[in-house]
PAKEMAR-105185 format. One record per atom (N, C-alpha, C): chain; x, y, z; atom name. Coordinates in nm, 2 decimals. Each point is the difference from the previous one (the first is absolute). Layout:
% PAKEMAR-105185
{node 'A', {X, Y, Z}, 'CA'},
...
***
This chain:
% PAKEMAR-105185
{node 'A', {4.85, 11.21, 12.62}, 'N'},
{node 'A', {0.00, -0.12, -0.09}, 'CA'},
{node 'A', {0.01, 0.04, -0.14}, 'C'},
{node 'A', {-0.07, 0.10, -0.04}, 'N'},
{node 'A', {0.01, 0.05, -0.14}, 'CA'},
{node 'A', {0.14, 0.05, -0.03}, 'C'},
{node 'A', {0.07, 0.07, 0.09}, 'N'},
{node 'A', {0.13, 0.04, -0.02}, 'CA'},
{node 'A', {0.10, -0.11, -0.02}, 'C'},
{node 'A', {-0.02, -0.11, 0.07}, 'N'},
{node 'A', {0.08, -0.12, -0.01}, 'CA'},
{node 'A', {-0.01, -0.06, -0.14}, 'C'},
{node 'A', {-0.12, -0.01, -0.05}, 'N'},
{node 'A', {-0.02, -0.05, -0.14}, 'CA'},
{node 'A', {0.07, 0.08, -0.10}, 'C'},
{node 'A', {-0.01, 0.14, 0.01}, 'N'},
{node 'A', {0.07, 0.09, -0.09}, 'CA'},
{node 'A', {0.15, -0.02, 0.01}, 'C'},
{node 'A', {0.05, -0.02, 0.12}, 'N'},
{node 'A', {0.14, -0.02, 0.02}, 'CA'},
{node 'A', {0.05, -0.13, -0.07}, 'C'},
{node 'A', {-0.07, -0.11, 0.02}, 'N'},
{node 'A', {0.03, -0.13, -0.06}, 'CA'},
{node 'A', {0.00, 0.01, -0.15}, 'C'},
{node 'A', {-0.11, 0.06, -0.05}, 'N'},
{node 'A', {-0.01, 0.01, -0.15}, 'CA'},
{node 'A', {0.11, 0.08, -0.06}, 'C'},
{node 'A', {0.04, 0.11, 0.06}, 'N'},
{node 'A', {0.10, 0.09, -0.05}, 'CA'},
{node 'A', {0.14, -0.07, 0.01}, 'C'},
{node 'A', {0.02, -0.08, 0.11}, 'N'},
{node 'A', {0.13, -0.07, 0.01}, 'CA'},
{node 'A', {0.01, -0.11, -0.11}, 'C'},
{node 'A', {-0.12, -0.07, -0.03}, 'N'},
{node 'A', {0.00, -0.10, -0.10}, 'CA'},
{node 'A', {0.03, 0.06, -0.14}, 'C'},
{node 'A', {-0.05, 0.12, -0.02}, 'N'},
{node 'A', {0.03, 0.07, -0.13}, 'CA'},
{node 'A', {0.15, 0.03, -0.01}, 'C'},
{node 'A', {0.05, 0.05, 0.11}, 'N'},
{node 'A', {0.15, 0.03, 0.00}, 'CA'},
{node 'A', {0.08, -0.12, -0.02}, 'C'},
{node 'A', {-0.04, -0.12, 0.06}, 'N'},
{node 'A', {0.08, -0.12, -0.02}, 'CA'},
{node 'A', {-0.01, -0.04, -0.15}, 'C'},
{node 'A', {-0.12, 0.00, -0.06}, 'N'},
{node 'A', {-0.01, -0.04, -0.14}, 'CA'},
{node 'A', {0.08, 0.10, -0.09}, 'C'},
{node 'A', {-0.01, 0.13, 0.03}, 'N'},
{node 'A', {0.08, 0.10, -0.08}, 'CA'},
{node 'A', {0.15, -0.03, 0.01}, 'C'},
{node 'A', {0.05, -0.03, 0.12}, 'N'},
{node 'A', {0.14, -0.03, 0.02}, 'CA'},
{node 'A', {0.04, -0.12, -0.07}, 'C'},
{node 'A', {-0.08, -0.10, 0.00}, 'N'},
{node 'A', {0.03, -0.12, -0.07}, 'CA'},
{node 'A', {0.01, 0.02, -0.16}, 'C'},
{node 'A', {-0.09, 0.08, -0.05}, 'N'},
{node 'A', {0.00, 0.04, -0.14}, 'CA'},
{node 'A', {0.13, 0.07, -0.04}, 'C'},
{node 'A', {0.04, 0.10, 0.09}, 'N'},
{node 'A', {0.12, 0.07, -0.03}, 'CA'},
{node 'A', {0.12, -0.09, 0.01}, 'C'},
{node 'A', {0.00, -0.10, 0.09}, 'N'},
{node 'A', {0.11, -0.09, 0.02}, 'CA'},
{node 'A', {0.01, -0.09, -0.13}, 'C'},
{node 'A', {-0.11, -0.05, -0.04}, 'N'},
{node 'A', {0.01, -0.09, -0.12}, 'CA'},
{node 'A', {0.04, 0.07, -0.12}, 'C'},
{node 'A', {-0.05, 0.12, -0.02}, 'N'},
{node 'A', {0.04, 0.08, -0.12}, 'CA'},
{node 'A', {0.14, 0.04, 0.00}, 'C'},
{node 'A', {0.06, 0.03, 0.12}, 'N'},
{node 'A', {0.14, 0.04, 0.01}, 'CA'},
{node 'A', {0.09, -0.13, -0.03}, 'C'},
{node 'A', {-0.04, -0.11, 0.06}, 'N'},
{node 'A', {0.08, -0.12, -0.03}, 'CA'},
{node 'A', {-0.01, -0.04, -0.15}, 'C'},
{node 'A', {-0.11, 0.02, -0.06}, 'N'},
{node 'A', {-0.01, -0.03, -0.15}, 'CA'},
{node 'A', {0.09, 0.10, -0.08}, 'C'},
{node 'A', {0.00, 0.12, 0.04}, 'N'},
{node 'A', {0.08, 0.10, -0.06}, 'CA'},
{node 'A', {0.15, -0.03, 0.01}, 'C'},
{node 'A', {0.04, -0.04, 0.12}, 'N'},
{node 'A', {0.15, -0.03, 0.02}, 'CA'},
{node 'A', {0.04, -0.13, -0.07}, 'C'},
{node 'A', {-0.09, -0.10, -0.01}, 'N'},
{node 'A', {0.03, -0.13, -0.06}, 'CA'},
{node 'A', {0.01, 0.03, -0.15}, 'C'},
{node 'A', {-0.08, 0.08, -0.06}, 'N'},
{node 'A', {0.00, 0.03, -0.14}, 'CA'},
{node 'A', {0.13, 0.08, -0.04}, 'C'},
{node 'A', {0.05, 0.08, 0.09}, 'N'},
{node 'A', {0.13, 0.07, -0.02}, 'CA'},
{node 'A', {0.12, -0.10, 0.00}, 'C'},
{node 'A', {-0.01, -0.10, 0.09}, 'N'},
{node 'A', {0.11, -0.10, 0.00}, 'CA'},
{node 'A', {0.01, -0.08, -0.12}, 'C'},
{node 'A', {-0.11, -0.03, -0.06}, 'N'},
{node 'A', {0.00, -0.09, -0.12}, 'CA'},
{node 'A', {0.00, 0.08, -0.13}, 'C'},
{node 'A', {0.02, 0.13, 0.01}, 'N'},
{node 'A', {0.01, 0.08, -0.13}, 'CA'},
{node 'A', {0.13, -0.01, -0.07}, 'C'},
{node 'A', {0.02, 0.05, -0.11}, 'N'},
{node 'A', {0.12, -0.01, -0.08}, 'CA'},
{node 'A', {0.12, 0.06, 0.07}, 'C'},
{node 'A', {0.12, -0.03, -0.05}, 'N'},
{node 'A', {0.12, 0.06, 0.06}, 'CA'},
{node 'A', {0.00, 0.15, -0.01}, 'C'},
{node 'A', {0.10, 0.06, 0.07}, 'N'},
{node 'A', {0.01, 0.14, 0.00}, 'CA'},
{node 'A', {0.02, 0.06, -0.14}, 'C'},
{node 'A', {-0.08, 0.11, -0.03}, 'N'},
{node 'A', {0.01, 0.05, -0.13}, 'CA'},
{node 'A', {0.14, 0.06, -0.03}, 'C'},
{node 'A', {0.05, -0.03, -0.11}, 'N'},
{node 'A', {0.13, 0.05, -0.04}, 'CA'},
{node 'A', {0.12, -0.09, 0.04}, 'C'},
{node 'A', {-0.03, -0.10, 0.08}, 'N'},
{node 'A', {0.11, -0.09, 0.04}, 'CA'},
{node 'A', {0.03, -0.10, -0.11}, 'C'},
{node 'A', {0.13, -0.01, -0.03}, 'N'},
{node 'A', {0.04, -0.09, -0.10}, 'CA'},
{node 'A', {0.03, -0.14, 0.06}, 'C'},
{node 'A', {-0.02, -0.10, -0.08}, 'N'},
{node 'A', {0.04, -0.14, 0.05}, 'CA'},
{node 'A', {0.15, -0.01, 0.02}, 'C'},
{node 'A', {0.04, -0.08, 0.09}, 'N'},
{node 'A', {0.14, -0.02, 0.02}, 'CA'},
{node 'A', {0.07, -0.05, -0.13}, 'C'},
{node 'A', {0.10, 0.07, -0.04}, 'N'},
{node 'A', {0.07, -0.04, -0.12}, 'CA'},
{node 'A', {0.14, -0.05, 0.02}, 'C'},
{node 'A', {0.05, 0.00, 0.12}, 'N'},
{node 'A', {0.13, -0.04, 0.03}, 'CA'},
{node 'A', {0.00, -0.14, 0.07}, 'C'},
{node 'A', {0.08, -0.09, -0.06}, 'N'},
{node 'A', {0.02, -0.14, 0.06}, 'CA'},
{node 'A', {0.10, 0.01, 0.11}, 'C'},
{node 'A', {-0.02, -0.08, 0.10}, 'N'},
{node 'A', {0.10, 0.00, 0.12}, 'CA'},
{node 'A', {0.13, -0.08, -0.03}, 'C'},
{node 'A', {0.00, -0.08, -0.10}, 'N'},
{node 'A', {0.12, -0.07, -0.04}, 'CA'},
{node 'A', {0.02, -0.13, 0.08}, 'C'},
{node 'A', {-0.10, -0.06, 0.06}, 'N'},
{node 'A', {0.02, -0.12, 0.07}, 'CA'},
{node 'A', {0.00, -0.12, -0.10}, 'C'},
{node 'A', {0.08, -0.10, 0.02}, 'N'},
{node 'A', {0.00, -0.11, -0.10}, 'CA'},
{node 'A', {-0.12, -0.08, 0.00}, 'C'},
{node 'A', {-0.02, -0.08, -0.11}, 'N'},
{node 'A', {-0.12, -0.09, 0.00}, 'CA'},
{node 'A', {0.01, -0.10, 0.11}, 'C'},
{node 'A', {-0.12, -0.03, 0.06}, 'N'},
{node 'A', {0.00, -0.09, 0.11}, 'CA'},
{node 'A', {0.00, 0.07, 0.14}, 'C'},
{node 'A', {0.02, 0.13, 0.00}, 'N'},
{node 'A', {0.00, 0.07, 0.12}, 'CA'},
{node 'A', {-0.14, 0.01, 0.06}, 'C'},
{node 'A', {-0.01, 0.01, 0.13}, 'N'},
{node 'A', {-0.13, 0.00, 0.07}, 'CA'},
{node 'A', {-0.01, 0.13, 0.08}, 'C'},
{node 'A', {-0.12, 0.06, 0.01}, 'N'},
{node 'A', {-0.03, 0.11, 0.08}, 'CA'},
{node 'A', {-0.03, -0.05, 0.14}, 'C'},
{node 'A', {0.08, 0.03, 0.10}, 'N'},
{node 'A', {-0.02, -0.05, 0.14}, 'CA'},
{node 'A', {-0.08, 0.10, 0.08}, 'C'},
{node 'A', {0.00, 0.13, -0.04}, 'N'},
{node 'A', {-0.08, 0.09, 0.07}, 'CA'},
{node 'A', {0.01, 0.14, -0.05}, 'C'},
{node 'A', {-0.11, 0.08, 0.02}, 'N'},
{node 'A', {0.00, 0.14, -0.04}, 'CA'},
{node 'A', {-0.05, 0.08, 0.12}, 'C'},
{node 'A', {0.07, 0.11, 0.02}, 'N'},
{node 'A', {-0.05, 0.09, 0.11}, 'CA'},
{node 'A', {0.02, 0.15, -0.03}, 'C'},
{node 'A', {-0.07, 0.08, 0.06}, 'N'},
{node 'A', {0.02, 0.15, -0.02}, 'CA'},
{node 'A', {0.11, 0.05, 0.09}, 'C'},
{node 'A', {0.08, 0.09, -0.05}, 'N'},
{node 'A', {0.11, 0.05, 0.08}, 'CA'},
{node 'A', {0.02, 0.15, -0.04}, 'C'},
{node 'A', {-0.05, 0.09, 0.09}, 'N'},
{node 'A', {0.02, 0.14, -0.02}, 'CA'},
{node 'A', {-0.03, 0.05, -0.14}, 'C'},
{node 'A', {-0.12, -0.03, -0.06}, 'N'},
{node 'A', {-0.03, 0.04, -0.13}, 'CA'},
{node 'A', {0.05, -0.08, -0.11}, 'C'},
{node 'A', {0.06, -0.11, 0.03}, 'N'},
{node 'A', {0.06, -0.09, -0.10}, 'CA'},
{node 'A', {-0.05, -0.14, 0.02}, 'C'},
{node 'A', {0.01, -0.09, -0.09}, 'N'},
{node 'A', {-0.02, -0.14, 0.01}, 'CA'},
{node 'A', {0.13, -0.07, 0.01}, 'C'},
{node 'A', {0.01, -0.09, 0.10}, 'N'},
{node 'A', {0.11, -0.09, 0.02}, 'CA'},
{node 'A', {-0.05, -0.14, -0.04}, 'C'},
{node 'A', {0.06, -0.05, -0.11}, 'N'},
{node 'A', {-0.04, -0.13, -0.05}, 'CA'},
{node 'A', {0.12, -0.10, 0.02}, 'C'},
{node 'A', {-0.03, -0.10, 0.09}, 'N'},
{node 'A', {0.10, -0.10, 0.03}, 'CA'},
{node 'A', {-0.02, -0.12, -0.10}, 'C'},
{node 'A', {0.11, -0.02, -0.08}, 'N'},
{node 'A', {0.00, -0.10, -0.10}, 'CA'},
{node 'A', {0.11, -0.10, 0.03}, 'C'},
{node 'A', {-0.03, -0.13, 0.00}, 'N'},
{node 'A', {0.10, -0.11, 0.01}, 'CA'},
{node 'A', {0.03, -0.06, -0.14}, 'C'},
{node 'A', {0.13, 0.01, -0.03}, 'N'},
{node 'A', {0.05, -0.05, -0.13}, 'CA'},
{node 'A', {0.00, -0.15, 0.01}, 'C'},
{node 'A', {0.01, -0.07, -0.12}, 'N'},
{node 'A', {0.00, -0.14, -0.01}, 'CA'},
{node 'A', {0.11, -0.07, 0.08}, 'C'},
{node 'A', {0.12, 0.07, 0.01}, 'N'},
{node 'A', {0.11, -0.05, 0.07}, 'CA'},
{node 'A', {-0.01, 0.02, 0.15}, 'C'},
{node 'A', {-0.11, 0.06, 0.05}, 'N'},
{node 'A', {-0.01, 0.02, 0.14}, 'CA'},
{node 'A', {0.03, 0.13, 0.06}, 'C'},
{node 'A', {0.07, 0.08, -0.09}, 'N'},
{node 'A', {0.04, 0.14, 0.05}, 'CA'},
{node 'A', {-0.13, 0.09, 0.01}, 'C'},
{node 'A', {0.00, 0.09, 0.09}, 'N'},
{node 'A', {-0.11, 0.09, 0.02}, 'CA'},
{node 'A', {0.04, 0.14, -0.05}, 'C'},
{node 'A', {-0.10, 0.07, -0.05}, 'N'},
{node 'A', {0.02, 0.14, -0.04}, 'CA'},
{node 'A', {-0.13, 0.08, 0.04}, 'C'},
{node 'A', {0.02, 0.12, 0.04}, 'N'},
{node 'A', {-0.11, 0.09, 0.03}, 'CA'},
{node 'A', {0.01, 0.12, -0.09}, 'C'},
{node 'A', {-0.10, 0.01, -0.09}, 'N'},
{node 'A', {-0.01, 0.10, -0.10}, 'CA'},
{node 'A', {-0.09, 0.12, 0.06}, 'C'},
{node 'A', {0.05, 0.12, -0.01}, 'N'},
{node 'A', {-0.08, 0.12, 0.04}, 'CA'},
{node 'A', {-0.05, 0.06, -0.12}, 'C'},
{node 'A', {-0.14, 0.02, 0.00}, 'N'},
{node 'A', {-0.07, 0.05, -0.12}, 'CA'},
{node 'A', {-0.08, 0.12, 0.04}, 'C'},
{node 'A', {-0.01, 0.10, -0.08}, 'N'},
{node 'A', {-0.09, 0.12, 0.02}, 'CA'},
{node 'A', {-0.14, -0.05, -0.05}, 'C'},
{node 'A', {-0.10, -0.01, 0.08}, 'N'},
{node 'A', {-0.13, -0.05, -0.04}, 'CA'},
{node 'A', {-0.07, 0.10, -0.10}, 'C'},
{node 'A', {0.03, 0.13, 0.01}, 'N'},
{node 'A', {-0.07, 0.09, -0.09}, 'CA'},
{node 'A', {0.05, -0.01, -0.14}, 'C'},
{node 'A', {0.13, -0.02, -0.02}, 'N'},
{node 'A', {0.06, 0.00, -0.13}, 'CA'},
{node 'A', {0.04, -0.14, -0.05}, 'C'},
{node 'A', {0.01, -0.09, 0.09}, 'N'},
{node 'A', {0.05, -0.14, -0.03}, 'CA'},
{node 'A', {0.15, 0.00, -0.02}, 'C'},
{node 'A', {0.07, 0.11, 0.03}, 'N'},
{node 'A', {0.15, 0.00, -0.02}, 'CA'},
{node 'A', {0.07, -0.08, 0.10}, 'C'},
{node 'A', {0.10, -0.07, -0.04}, 'N'},
{node 'A', {0.08, -0.08, 0.09}, 'CA'},
{node 'A', {0.10, 0.09, 0.06}, 'C'},
{node 'A', {0.00, 0.01, 0.14}, 'N'},
{node 'A', {0.08, 0.10, 0.07}, 'CA'},
{node 'A', {0.13, -0.06, 0.05}, 'C'},
{node 'A', {0.01, -0.13, 0.02}, 'N'},
{node 'A', {0.12, -0.06, 0.05}, 'CA'},
{node 'A', {-0.03, -0.15, 0.04}, 'C'},
{node 'A', {0.11, -0.07, 0.02}, 'N'},
{node 'A', {0.00, -0.14, 0.04}, 'CA'},
{node 'A', {0.08, -0.02, 0.12}, 'C'},
{node 'A', {-0.05, -0.07, 0.10}, 'N'},
{node 'A', {0.07, -0.04, 0.12}, 'CA'},
{node 'A', {0.03, -0.15, 0.00}, 'C'},
{node 'A', {0.11, -0.04, 0.05}, 'N'},
{node 'A', {0.04, -0.14, 0.01}, 'CA'},
{node 'A', {0.02, -0.03, 0.15}, 'C'},
{node 'A', {-0.11, -0.05, 0.07}, 'N'},
{node 'A', {0.01, -0.03, 0.14}, 'CA'},
{node 'A', {0.12, -0.09, 0.04}, 'C'},
{node 'A', {0.04, -0.09, -0.09}, 'N'},
{node 'A', {0.10, -0.10, 0.03}, 'CA'},
{node 'A', {0.14, 0.05, -0.03}, 'C'},
{node 'A', {0.01, 0.12, -0.06}, 'N'},
{node 'A', {0.13, 0.06, -0.02}, 'CA'},
{node 'A', {0.07, -0.04, -0.13}, 'C'},
{node 'A', {-0.06, -0.08, -0.08}, 'N'},
{node 'A', {0.06, -0.05, -0.13}, 'CA'},
{node 'A', {-0.01, 0.12, -0.10}, 'C'},
{node 'A', {0.10, 0.00, -0.09}, 'N'},
{node 'A', {0.00, 0.11, -0.10}, 'CA'},
{node 'A', {-0.13, 0.00, -0.09}, 'C'},
{node 'A', {-0.03, 0.11, -0.05}, 'N'},
{node 'A', {-0.12, 0.01, -0.08}, 'CA'},
{node 'A', {0.02, -0.01, -0.15}, 'C'},
***
């Protein structure tokens, strides 16, 4: 009976210690997510050249790049490829085949 008490107490201590480690690790990761941007990263300085009234329809990651789908006011679609590290405009795709 004494051995069972020792076992239960030691298991309770392990559960409490595990919970403390879990909470501290979650707190650490959350604080890293809300920290400032990457050091040395410059803000995007290049405009994509979409006309006024254009709307962003979607953004997705694509092999280390950002693909930004923009619908122009006249209904034409463009997909701009951007390097997220530098903000540099890499190219423009026109899904409907109209000239750029």
